[in-house]
DOZA-143984 format. One record per residue (C-alpha): residue number from 1; residue in one letter; chain; x, y, z. Coordinates in steps of 0.5 Angstrom, whole numbers, plus 2048, in hexadecimal, padded with zeros to 3 digits. Layout:
N
@i=NUM aa=A ch=A X=X Y=Y Z=Z
...
//
This chain:
311
@i=1 aa=M ch=A X=800 Y=800 Z=800
@i=2 aa=L ch=A X=802 Y=807 Z=7FF
@i=3 aa=N ch=A X=805 Y=80B Z=805
@i=4 aa=I ch=A X=802 Y=812 Z=803
@i=5 aa=I ch=A X=802 Y=814 Z=80A
@i=6 aa=G ch=A X=809 Y=812 Z=80C
@i=7 aa=K ch=A X=80B Y=816 Z=807
@i=8 aa=R ch=A X=807 Y=81C Z=809
@i=9 aa=Y ch=A X=80D Y=821 Z=80B
@i=10 aa=I ch=A X=80F Y=820 Z=803
@i=11 aa=F ch=A X=808 Y=823 Z=801
@i=12 aa=F ch=A X=809 Y=828 Z=807
@i=13 aa=V ch=A X=80F Y=82B Z=803
@i=14 aa=I ch=A X=80C Y=82A Z=7FC
@i=15 aa=S ch=A X=806 Y=82F Z=7FF
@i=16 aa=F ch=A X=80B Y=834 Z=802
@i=17 aa=F ch=A X=80F Y=835 Z=7FB
@i=18 aa=L ch=A X=808 Y=835 Z=7F7
@i=19 aa=I ch=A X=805 Y=83B Z=7FC
@i=20 aa=V ch=A X=80A Y=83F Z=7FF
@i=21 aa=P ch=A X=80E Y=842 Z=7F9
@i=22 aa=G ch=A X=807 Y=844 Z=7F6
@i=23 aa=L ch=A X=805 Y=847 Z=7FD
@i=24 aa=V ch=A X=80B Y=84B Z=7FD
@i=25 aa=V ch=A X=80A Y=84E Z=7F7
@i=26 aa=F ch=A X=803 Y=850 Z=7F9
@i=27 aa=I ch=A X=805 Y=853 Z=7FF
@i=28 aa=V ch=A X=80B Y=857 Z=7FC
@i=29 aa=D ch=A X=805 Y=859 Z=7F7
@i=30 aa=V ch=A X=801 Y=85B Z=7FC
@i=31 aa=A ch=A X=806 Y=85F Z=800
@i=32 aa=T ch=A X=808 Y=863 Z=7FA
@i=33 aa=N ch=A X=801 Y=864 Z=7F7
@i=34 aa=K ch=A X=803 Y=860 Z=7F1
@i=35 aa=L ch=A X=7FD Y=85B Z=7F2
@i=36 aa=P ch=A X=7F9 Y=85B Z=7EB
@i=37 aa=L ch=A X=7F2 Y=85C Z=7EE
@i=38 aa=S ch=A X=7ED Y=85B Z=7E8
@i=39 aa=I ch=A X=7E7 Y=860 Z=7E8
@i=40 aa=D ch=A X=7E3 Y=85C Z=7EC
@i=41 aa=F ch=A X=7E7 Y=85F Z=7F2
@i=42 aa=T ch=A X=7EA Y=865 Z=7F0
@i=43 aa=G ch=A X=7E4 Y=868 Z=7EC
@i=44 aa=G ch=A X=7E4 Y=869 Z=7E4
@i=45 aa=S ch=A X=7E2 Y=866 Z=7DD
@i=46 aa=F ch=A X=7E3 Y=860 Z=7DA
@i=47 aa=A ch=A X=7E2 Y=85F Z=7D2
@i=48 aa=E ch=A X=7E2 Y=85A Z=7CD
@i=49 aa=F ch=A X=7E2 Y=85C Z=7C6
@i=50 aa=R ch=A X=7E3 Y=858 Z=7BF
@i=51 aa=I ch=A X=7E6 Y=85D Z=7BA
@i=52 aa=K ch=A X=7E5 Y=85C Z=7B3
@i=53 aa=S ch=A X=7EA Y=860 Z=7AF
@i=54 aa=D ch=A X=7EE Y=860 Z=7A8
@i=55 aa=R ch=A X=7F4 Y=861 Z=7AC
@i=56 aa=Q ch=A X=7F8 Y=85E Z=7B2
@i=57 aa=I ch=A X=7F6 Y=861 Z=7B9
@i=58 aa=L ch=A X=7FB Y=861 Z=7BE
@i=59 aa=P ch=A X=7FA Y=862 Z=7C6
@i=60 aa=A ch=A X=7FD Y=869 Z=7C6
@i=61 aa=D ch=A X=7F8 Y=86B Z=7C1
@i=62 aa=L ch=A X=7F2 Y=86A Z=7C6
@i=63 aa=I ch=A X=7F6 Y=86D Z=7CC
@i=64 aa=N ch=A X=7F7 Y=873 Z=7C8
@i=65 aa=V ch=A X=7F0 Y=874 Z=7C6
@i=66 aa=Y ch=A X=7EE Y=873 Z=7CE
@i=67 aa=N ch=A X=7F4 Y=878 Z=7D0
@i=68 aa=S ch=A X=7F1 Y=87D Z=7CA
@i=69 aa=L ch=A X=7EB Y=87D Z=7CE
@i=70 aa=N ch=A X=7EE Y=87E Z=7D5
@i=71 aa=I ch=A X=7ED Y=877 Z=7D7
@i=72 aa=S ch=A X=7F2 Y=874 Z=7DC
@i=73 aa=D ch=A X=7F5 Y=86E Z=7DE
@i=74 aa=V ch=A X=7F4 Y=86A Z=7D8
@i=75 aa=Q ch=A X=7F6 Y=863 Z=7D7
@i=76 aa=V ch=A X=7F5 Y=85F Z=7D0
@i=77 aa=Q ch=A X=7F5 Y=858 Z=7CF
@i=78 aa=T ch=A X=7F4 Y=855 Z=7C8
@i=79 aa=T ch=A X=7F1 Y=84E Z=7C6
@i=80 aa=N ch=A X=7F0 Y=84B Z=7BF
@i=81 aa=Q ch=A X=7EB Y=84D Z=7BA
@i=82 aa=G ch=A X=7EC Y=855 Z=7BB
@i=83 aa=T ch=A X=7E9 Y=854 Z=7C2
@i=84 aa=F ch=A X=7EC Y=859 Z=7C8
@i=85 aa=V ch=A X=7EB Y=859 Z=7CF
@i=86 aa=I ch=A X=7EC Y=860 Z=7D2
@i=87 aa=R ch=A X=7EC Y=862 Z=7D9
@i=88 aa=S ch=A X=7EC Y=86A Z=7DB
@i=89 aa=S ch=A X=7EA Y=86F Z=7E1
@i=90 aa=Y ch=A X=7E2 Y=86F Z=7E2
@i=91 aa=L ch=A X=7DE Y=871 Z=7DB
@i=92 aa=D ch=A X=7D7 Y=873 Z=7DB
@i=93 aa=E ch=A X=7D2 Y=872 Z=7D5
@i=94 aa=Q ch=A X=7D4 Y=878 Z=7D1
@i=95 aa=V ch=A X=7DB Y=877 Z=7D2
@i=96 aa=R ch=A X=7DA Y=870 Z=7D0
@i=97 aa=L ch=A X=7D7 Y=872 Z=7C9
@i=98 aa=N ch=A X=7DC Y=877 Z=7C8
@i=99 aa=V ch=A X=7E2 Y=872 Z=7C9
@i=100 aa=I ch=A X=7DE Y=86D Z=7C4
@i=101 aa=S ch=A X=7DD Y=873 Z=7BF
@i=102 aa=A ch=A X=7E5 Y=875 Z=7C0
@i=103 aa=I ch=A X=7E7 Y=86E Z=7BF
@i=104 aa=E ch=A X=7E3 Y=86D Z=7B8
@i=105 aa=K ch=A X=7E6 Y=874 Z=7B6
@i=106 aa=E ch=A X=7ED Y=872 Z=7B8
@i=107 aa=T ch=A X=7ED Y=86B Z=7B5
@i=108 aa=S ch=A X=7E8 Y=86D Z=7AF
@i=109 aa=G ch=A X=7E4 Y=867 Z=7B1
@i=110 aa=T ch=A X=7DE Y=864 Z=7B5
@i=111 aa=V ch=A X=7DE Y=863 Z=7BC
@i=112 aa=E ch=A X=7DA Y=85D Z=7BF
@i=113 aa=V ch=A X=7D9 Y=85D Z=7C6
@i=114 aa=L ch=A X=7D9 Y=856 Z=7C9
@i=115 aa=R ch=A X=7D9 Y=858 Z=7D0
@i=116 aa=F ch=A X=7D9 Y=85F Z=7D4
@i=117 aa=D ch=A X=7D9 Y=85F Z=7DC
@i=118 aa=S ch=A X=7DA Y=865 Z=7E1
@i=119 aa=V ch=A X=7DB Y=865 Z=7E8
@i=120 aa=G ch=A X=7DB Y=86B Z=7ED
@i=121 aa=P ch=A X=7E1 Y=86C Z=7F2
@i=122 aa=T ch=A X=7DB Y=86B Z=7F8
@i=123 aa=I ch=A X=7D9 Y=864 Z=7F4
@i=124 aa=G ch=A X=7E0 Y=862 Z=7F4
@i=125 aa=K ch=A X=7E1 Y=863 Z=7FB
@i=126 aa=E ch=A X=7DA Y=85F Z=7FD
@i=127 aa=V ch=A X=7DC Y=859 Z=7F8
@i=128 aa=T ch=A X=7E3 Y=859 Z=7FC
@i=129 aa=S ch=A X=7E0 Y=859 Z=803
@i=130 aa=R ch=A X=7DA Y=854 Z=801
@i=131 aa=A ch=A X=7DF Y=84F Z=7FD
@i=132 aa=T ch=A X=7E4 Y=84F Z=803
@i=133 aa=S ch=A X=7DE Y=84E Z=808
@i=134 aa=A ch=A X=7DB Y=848 Z=803
@i=135 aa=V ch=A X=7E2 Y=844 Z=804
@i=136 aa=L ch=A X=7E3 Y=845 Z=80B
@i=137 aa=V ch=A X=7DC Y=843 Z=80D
@i=138 aa=S ch=A X=7DC Y=83D Z=808
@i=139 aa=T ch=A X=7E3 Y=83B Z=80B
@i=140 aa=I ch=A X=7DF Y=83B Z=812
@i=141 aa=I ch=A X=7D9 Y=837 Z=810
@i=142 aa=V ch=A X=7DE Y=832 Z=80D
@i=143 aa=A ch=A X=7E1 Y=831 Z=814
@i=144 aa=T ch=A X=7DB Y=831 Z=818
@i=145 aa=F ch=A X=7D7 Y=82C Z=813
@i=146 aa=I ch=A X=7DD Y=827 Z=813
@i=147 aa=G ch=A X=7DE Y=828 Z=81B
@i=148 aa=F ch=A X=7D6 Y=826 Z=81C
@i=149 aa=A ch=A X=7D6 Y=821 Z=817
@i=150 aa=F ch=A X=7DC Y=81D Z=81A
@i=151 aa=R ch=A X=7D9 Y=81E Z=821
@i=152 aa=G ch=A X=7D9 Y=817 Z=822
@i=153 aa=V ch=A X=7E1 Y=816 Z=821
@i=154 aa=A ch=A X=7E6 Y=818 Z=826
@i=155 aa=N ch=A X=7E9 Y=81F Z=826
@i=156 aa=A ch=A X=7E4 Y=821 Z=821
@i=157 aa=F ch=A X=7E6 Y=828 Z=821
@i=158 aa=R ch=A X=7EC Y=826 Z=81E
@i=159 aa=Y ch=A X=7E9 Y=824 Z=817
@i=160 aa=G ch=A X=7E6 Y=82A Z=816
@i=161 aa=I ch=A X=7EC Y=82E Z=818
@i=162 aa=C ch=A X=7F0 Y=82A Z=813
@i=163 aa=A ch=A X=7EB Y=82B Z=80E
@i=164 aa=V ch=A X=7EC Y=832 Z=80F
@i=165 aa=I ch=A X=7F4 Y=831 Z=80E
@i=166 aa=A ch=A X=7F3 Y=82E Z=808
@i=167 aa=L ch=A X=7EE Y=834 Z=805
@i=168 aa=I ch=A X=7F3 Y=839 Z=807
@i=169 aa=H ch=A X=7F8 Y=835 Z=803
@i=170 aa=D ch=A X=7F4 Y=835 Z=7FD
@i=171 aa=I ch=A X=7F3 Y=83D Z=7FE
@i=172 aa=G ch=A X=7FA Y=83E Z=7FF
@i=173 aa=I ch=A X=7FB Y=83A Z=7F8
@i=174 aa=V ch=A X=7F6 Y=83E Z=7F5
@i=175 aa=L ch=A X=7F9 Y=845 Z=7F7
@i=176 aa=S ch=A X=800 Y=842 Z=7F5
@i=177 aa=V ch=A X=7FE Y=840 Z=7EE
@i=178 aa=T ch=A X=7FA Y=847 Z=7ED
@i=179 aa=A ch=A X=7FF Y=84B Z=7F0
@i=180 aa=I ch=A X=805 Y=848 Z=7EC
@i=181 aa=G ch=A X=800 Y=849 Z=7E6
@i=182 aa=G ch=A X=7FF Y=850 Z=7E7
@i=183 aa=H ch=A X=806 Y=852 Z=7E9
@i=184 aa=F ch=A X=809 Y=84F Z=7E3
@i=185 aa=F ch=A X=803 Y=84E Z=7DE
@i=186 aa=G ch=A X=7FF Y=854 Z=7DF
@i=187 aa=W ch=A X=7F9 Y=850 Z=7E2
@i=188 aa=Q ch=A X=7F4 Y=854 Z=7E7
@i=189 aa=F ch=A X=7F1 Y=852 Z=7ED
@i=190 aa=D ch=A X=7EA Y=852 Z=7EB
@i=191 aa=A ch=A X=7E3 Y=850 Z=7EE
@i=192 aa=L ch=A X=7E4 Y=849 Z=7EA
@i=193 aa=I ch=A X=7EA Y=848 Z=7EF
@i=194 aa=F ch=A X=7E5 Y=848 Z=7F5
@i=195 aa=T ch=A X=7E0 Y=843 Z=7F1
@i=196 aa=A ch=A X=7E6 Y=83E Z=7F0
@i=197 aa=L ch=A X=7E8 Y=83F Z=7F7
@i=198 aa=L ch=A X=7E1 Y=83D Z=7F9
@i=199 aa=T ch=A X=7E0 Y=837 Z=7F4
@i=200 aa=V ch=A X=7E7 Y=835 Z=7F6
@i=201 aa=I ch=A X=7E5 Y=835 Z=7FE
@i=202 aa=G ch=A X=7DE Y=831 Z=7FC
@i=203 aa=F ch=A X=7E2 Y=82B Z=7F8
@i=204 aa=S ch=A X=7E8 Y=82B Z=7FD
@i=205 aa=M ch=A X=7E3 Y=82A Z=803
@i=206 aa=Q ch=A X=7DF Y=824 Z=7FF
@i=207 aa=D ch=A X=7E6 Y=821 Z=7FE
@i=208 aa=T ch=A X=7E8 Y=822 Z=805
@i=209 aa=I ch=A X=7E1 Y=81F Z=808
@i=210 aa=V ch=A X=7E2 Y=819 Z=803
@i=211 aa=V ch=A X=7E9 Y=817 Z=806
@i=212 aa=F ch=A X=7E7 Y=819 Z=80D
@i=213 aa=D ch=A X=7E1 Y=815 Z=80D
@i=214 aa=R ch=A X=7E5 Y=80F Z=80A
@i=215 aa=I ch=A X=7E9 Y=810 Z=810
@i=216 aa=R ch=A X=7E3 Y=810 Z=815
@i=217 aa=E ch=A X=7E0 Y=809 Z=812
@i=218 aa=N ch=A X=7E7 Y=806 Z=812
@i=219 aa=S ch=A X=7E8 Y=808 Z=819
@i=220 aa=N ch=A X=7E2 Y=803 Z=81B
@i=221 aa=I ch=A X=7E5 Y=7FE Z=817
@i=222 aa=F ch=A X=7EC Y=7FE Z=818
@i=223 aa=R ch=A X=7EC Y=7FF Z=820
@i=224 aa=R ch=A X=7F3 Y=7FC Z=821
@i=225 aa=L ch=A X=7F6 Y=800 Z=81C
@i=226 aa=D ch=A X=7FB Y=806 Z=81E
@i=227 aa=F ch=A X=7F8 Y=80D Z=81C
@i=228 aa=E ch=A X=7FD Y=80E Z=816
@i=229 aa=S ch=A X=7FC Y=808 Z=813
@i=230 aa=L ch=A X=7F5 Y=809 Z=813
@i=231 aa=V ch=A X=7F5 Y=80F Z=810
@i=232 aa=N ch=A X=7FA Y=80D Z=80B
@i=233 aa=H ch=A X=7F5 Y=807 Z=809
@i=234 aa=S ch=A X=7EF Y=80C Z=809
@i=235 aa=V ch=A X=7F3 Y=811 Z=804
@i=236 aa=V ch=A X=7F5 Y=80B Z=7FF
@i=237 aa=Q ch=A X=7EE Y=808 Z=7FF
@i=238 aa=T ch=A X=7EB Y=80F Z=7FD
@i=239 aa=L ch=A X=7F1 Y=811 Z=7F8
@i=240 aa=Q ch=A X=7EF Y=80F Z=7F2
@i=241 aa=R ch=A X=7E8 Y=811 Z=7F3
@i=242 aa=S ch=A X=7EA Y=818 Z=7F5
@i=243 aa=I ch=A X=7EF Y=819 Z=7EF
@i=244 aa=N ch=A X=7EA Y=816 Z=7EA
@i=245 aa=T ch=A X=7E4 Y=81A Z=7EC
@i=246 aa=Q ch=A X=7E8 Y=820 Z=7EB
@i=247 aa=L ch=A X=7EB Y=81F Z=7E5
@i=248 aa=M ch=A X=7E5 Y=81C Z=7E1
@i=249 aa=T ch=A X=7E0 Y=822 Z=7E4
@i=250 aa=V ch=A X=7E4 Y=828 Z=7E4
@i=251 aa=E ch=A X=7EB Y=828 Z=7E3
@i=252 aa=F ch=A X=7EB Y=826 Z=7DB
@i=253 aa=M ch=A X=7E6 Y=82B Z=7DA
@i=254 aa=L ch=A X=7EA Y=831 Z=7DD
@i=255 aa=L ch=A X=7F0 Y=82F Z=7DA
@i=256 aa=A ch=A X=7EC Y=82F Z=7D3
@i=257 aa=L ch=A X=7EA Y=836 Z=7D5
@i=258 aa=A ch=A X=7F1 Y=838 Z=7D7
@i=259 aa=L ch=A X=7F3 Y=836 Z=7D0
@i=260 aa=F ch=A X=7EE Y=838 Z=7CC
@i=261 aa=G ch=A X=7EA Y=83D Z=7D0
@i=262 aa=G ch=A X=7EA Y=845 Z=7CE
@i=263 aa=V ch=A X=7EE Y=84A Z=7D2
@i=264 aa=T ch=A X=7E9 Y=84C Z=7D7
@i=265 aa=L ch=A X=7E8 Y=845 Z=7D9
@i=266 aa=R ch=A X=7EF Y=841 Z=7D8
@i=267 aa=N ch=A X=7F2 Y=844 Z=7DF
@i=268 aa=F ch=A X=7EC Y=842 Z=7E3
@i=269 aa=A ch=A X=7EC Y=83B Z=7E0
@i=270 aa=I ch=A X=7F4 Y=83B Z=7E2
@i=271 aa=V ch=A X=7F2 Y=83D Z=7E9
@i=272 aa=M ch=A X=7ED Y=838 Z=7EA
@i=273 aa=L ch=A X=7F0 Y=832 Z=7E7
@i=274 aa=A ch=A X=7F6 Y=834 Z=7EC
@i=275 aa=G ch=A X=7F1 Y=835 Z=7F1
@i=276 aa=L ch=A X=7EE Y=82E Z=7F0
@i=277 aa=I ch=A X=7F4 Y=82A Z=7EF
@i=278 aa=S ch=A X=7F6 Y=82D Z=7F6
@i=279 aa=G ch=A X=7EF Y=82B Z=7F9
@i=280 aa=T ch=A X=7F0 Y=824 Z=7F7
@i=281 aa=Y ch=A X=7F8 Y=824 Z=7F9
@i=282 aa=S ch=A X=7F6 Y=827 Z=800
@i=283 aa=S ch=A X=7F1 Y=822 Z=802
@i=284 aa=I ch=A X=7F5 Y=81C Z=801
@i=285 aa=F ch=A X=7FC Y=81F Z=802
@i=286 aa=V ch=A X=7FB Y=825 Z=807
@i=287 aa=A ch=A X=7F4 Y=824 Z=80B
@i=288 aa=S ch=A X=7F5 Y=81D Z=80D
@i=289 aa=A ch=A X=7FD Y=81E Z=80E
@i=290 aa=V ch=A X=7FC Y=824 Z=813
@i=291 aa=L ch=A X=7F7 Y=81F Z=817
@i=292 aa=V ch=A X=7FC Y=81A Z=818
@i=293 aa=V ch=A X=801 Y=81F Z=81A
@i=294 aa=W ch=A X=7FC Y=822 Z=81F
@i=295 aa=E ch=A X=7FA Y=81B Z=822
@i=296 aa=K ch=A X=802 Y=819 Z=823
@i=297 aa=K ch=A X=803 Y=820 Z=825
@i=298 aa=E ch=A X=80A Y=820 Z=821
@i=299 aa=W ch=A X=80B Y=828 Z=822
@i=300 aa=R ch=A X=80E Y=826 Z=828
@i=301 aa=T ch=A X=814 Y=823 Z=824
@i=302 aa=W ch=A X=814 Y=829 Z=81F
@i=303 aa=F ch=A X=811 Y=824 Z=81A
@i=304 aa=R ch=A X=816 Y=81F Z=81B
@i=305 aa=R ch=A X=814 Y=818 Z=818
@i=306 aa=S ch=A X=811 Y=814 Z=81E
@i=307 aa=S ch=A X=814 Y=80D Z=81F
@i=308 aa=E ch=A X=80D Y=80A Z=81F
@i=309 aa=V ch=A X=80C Y=80C Z=817
@i=310 aa=S ch=A X=80C Y=806 Z=813
@i=311 aa=A ch=A X=810 Y=805 Z=80D
//
C-alpha cells in the first residue's frame, strides 16, 4: 500500500514552495501600491470592442483615442479577429458614445460593442467588502459544519480546523497564482477571483469531507490500527475517486477554456484550474496529514519524524 501520510513533510515542503513565492509577490505589490486591481474594486469602465477596418489597428492607436478625450488609466489587450479589451477610468454613457465615434473616425472602420461595463468607486468598495466577507463567512461555516458532522468522533473539532487549514492552503494557491500572473503577465484582481475562491472552497470542502468520512468509517472497522496507518489507509481508498472525479468533472473543461477561451475568461480559467487542483491536493496531502501531526503532537519535536512512523 502507498505510504502517503508517511511522506507528509515532503508534501508540506511542496506546498510551501508553491505558495510562498506568490504571496511574497502579493505582499510586495500591496505594500508598493502596484497590485493590479480591476475596475470591480477601483471603479472604472471595461469595454470589449470588435473593430473592422481595412488597416491594422494597434493598441497604441486606441490608447491615443482615449487620451485625446482626456480619459486616463487606459489598458488595452488584443485578442483574435480584431477584438480589443479596454480598461479605463469611469466613463458615463455620453463619453462611451464619444469613444466609439472617435475610434471609428481614427480607424476608418466600424465598432461592434461586445461588452461594456462601468463601476463607480463606491460600488467597487462595496464589492471588495462583500466578497471578502463571503470568503470569511464560508470558511467559518465549513469549520462549523465539519465539526458538527463529526461530533461522534473523538476530537471532532480537529477535523473542522484541519479542513480550514486545507482551505487556507487553497486560498494561498489562488492568491499566489493570481499575484504572479498580475505581476509578470498583466492579470488583474477582479470579482472573478473571488468567484474562483468560493468555488474552490466548495470543491475542496467536498473532497476533504469524503476523506474524513472514510477515516471515520474505518475507525470503527480497524479499531486496533494506529491512527497514522488508519488515516493512510483511508486516504489511499479515496485517492482514485478524488482524482478521477475532479479530472472528469471540471479540470479538463477548465483546461480547454484556458487554452481556447477568450482573453476575458482565460485568466479566470487558469486561476480556477490551479485552485481546484490545489483543492484535491490539499484534501489528500494536507488536511489528513495535519490531522496526523496534531494527533501525534509532532510539533514537540519540531517536525522530526517519530520513530513510530511506519516505513
